[in-house]
Each structure stands twice: as structure tokens, then as C-alpha cells.
Phi, psi and omega in degrees: 000150180252136181239132174252118177258124183237127174148213195290134171232142176212166171252118187264133173240107184258133181236128183263128178240153180294331175201177183295137187292149174264150180296143176060043180228144177262143179230142171260124184267128176264328183243123176216133181233134176239136178191161173297149178207197185099143186307296186297323181295311180298319179298319180294322180292321177297310184300315180293320178298330181268012172093012179267140177289104193235138177241139175247134175234122180193191187236131176230160171274181174256086184207181182298322182294320177298318180298320179293320178295312181297322179298317181290322177299314181293324178298325181274355178088013179283135176285121185253016184303329187258015174288133179263125175256118181251120187295331191266008183234166170257145176300140179302134175240140177241128176253121190239123176262122182252122179275113184297335183293321186225007178066012176285158179227145177244126191242136176241120180257128168262096191272163181255166174260113185258018179292147178079015179279129182292148177282159184271149168254099187284144176246023175210167179243113180286145173276330180225137172247119177250121188223155180239008175074005178295316179246082189301315183299319178295317183293314184293324179292321177296320178296322179291323182287328183238072185296337182271354178290145172288128185250123181242125182251127169273096187263101181265278181277138182277060178267170183302324180294316180296317180296322178298315179291328179298328182292340182246009184265147175280329178227127175245104179259106193241159176284163175301322179299313180299315183299316183288315184288327181283321180277345184060035178222150184264139175271123174237108185295345177271353183238099182303329180296326180292323179295317179298317181298316181297310183294321179294320179295315178296323179296330177285333182275326187232145183276340186279172176290128181261133171228129178252121179272139183232033179053242184292347179282345185093222182222151183246134182203171179235130179216134182051043177065018177244137176274129183228151171241130175250115184291149174282166178282151182272117179220164173273110185281134176251320183204121182270001180301128176084356183298319178295320179297319180292325175302312182298313181299317181292324176300313180295325174305316178300321178296323180294339178264007180059034178280150176293165187310308188291331175288322175299317181293324180295315177298318180296317179299316181295314181299315180296320179296317178296327186294330185284358178276355185232143177288143176098165182273280180295336176299334189264010176296120181282162175284144182299326180297322179293321179295313182295328179299315178287322180301315182293328179289337186241029181290000000 
């Protein structure tokens, strides 16, 4: 199967601190990691690394960071034919502060202006479109051109573009923030009724399968009219950057193998859990063999 990943690409610079920084203070950094990141980009790298025929479509500037991103994509085997290079912009950079005390991260994005980017003339037909709503025009046109493709949305922020794409997606894998703000209901993991209310409300709004990711809580979903929680694997977290992106990519990998929903989610949960043991976003993509090893032990 062929997968087209459309959306955000960035060059990530992660800095590890002993605790969250105080204002007007100087810090000497011992640990710093640089690597490509961004949801759609990381997802494309995971899928290609795991043997899936993968294409990435997104927007970069013409600069050193773009060259580093393209080099890593090609090293991982991702088809970059549909990457847009815009001369008048700088490639998005993300500066990430990682708190060593609790593995939380604070992210600053220097975003680009992607207006005026030409649409693609594709010379292949994707079986799956995985998108994150960063480049809405590119995503919506691809969905219109390939109506039979399975559409998977990485729904992070509840903005109008993301909600529009959610309405035409077969799978909406969303953050807790998206689920709560879109449904106008709060998720309380100690209160099963709140979980039911959120999923039922989202189910009335969108036709696709809803999955809510909850970081260390695992994922929340509805199957055969039953509300279920699938716990994440227990690991010592170092850096959670990119874990959600890796969850999405691994989920789509399961779809390419025609696995049922819960098996796709299990693979995604394991991959995301393994990723937090390593610094960096795309750096933390686990090997498929490592994922399957844990998967087989917990079947």
C-alpha cells in the first residue's frame, strides 16, 4: 500500500534542563539534540523506516535546515517528490525545552507562511492519506482528488481547518485538547460517564472512527458500541516530544497491514511508549522489530 503524508515539517532543536527555567536566568546546556520533526514529517519517516511505500508533501524554505530535513527523508527512504520549496520563507524551526524532572516539554515554533504554494499533480494513487491540517489547501485537494483513499487525521489543535478535515476523515486520532474543546465536555479518566459523553458527542459530529490519545493514559475509543481505554506501556520517560506523531504513524502502519482497529492501536501504543525513552522527535522512532517483540509478548 502507498501512503501520502501531508503537513507540518520542522527542524527541532531540543534542550534538556534540570527543571523548568526561571525568568532572567542563564543556563549552561549539557544536552542538546537536533533532528527533523513535525507530525506529518515524523509519521512519513516512521512509515518508510518500517517498509511502507511513503510520500511526504509539505513546505520548506531554501536553507540549511531544509537541506538537513531532505537528507534525512531520503536516508529513511521517503519519496520527496511533492515537497514544496518556497524561496521567500525560512523552514520552520522548533525550540523545545525538556524538563528532566518530569520529561515534559515546552515547545516554541517559528512558523512559515505557506500562502501561494502550488498544488501537486500526482503521478500515483495513495491508498491512505495521513494529514495533520498544517497545510490545509494541500490536504483538502488531495482528499478531493483521491476520494477512495482512507483518510487519517492527526487532530491536534481544534481550529476550523482541522475540524473541516475531520468531517471527511475515516479515522480522527485526536488529542485530549481537541476532544474536549470540540465536544465542549471535559474528560475525567476517573469518571466513565465523562468518557462516554465526549466520544458520543464527537461521534455525532464526525462520521469517522474517533480515537483520543491521552499520553501516559493510553488511548480512548469506541468499538461495537462499547467505550474502551487501552493503557500505554510502562516505561521511564525521558522526552515525550514526537510520541503522538509516532502513535499516528504506527497506527497507519497497522492499516497498511489490514489489521483490525484494536491491533492497530496496540502497535501504536507500544511505538509511542518506546519513543519517550529517547531524546528528540524523529530520533525516537523505534525499530519495528522492537515493537513486534513487545506486541507478541502481550497478544
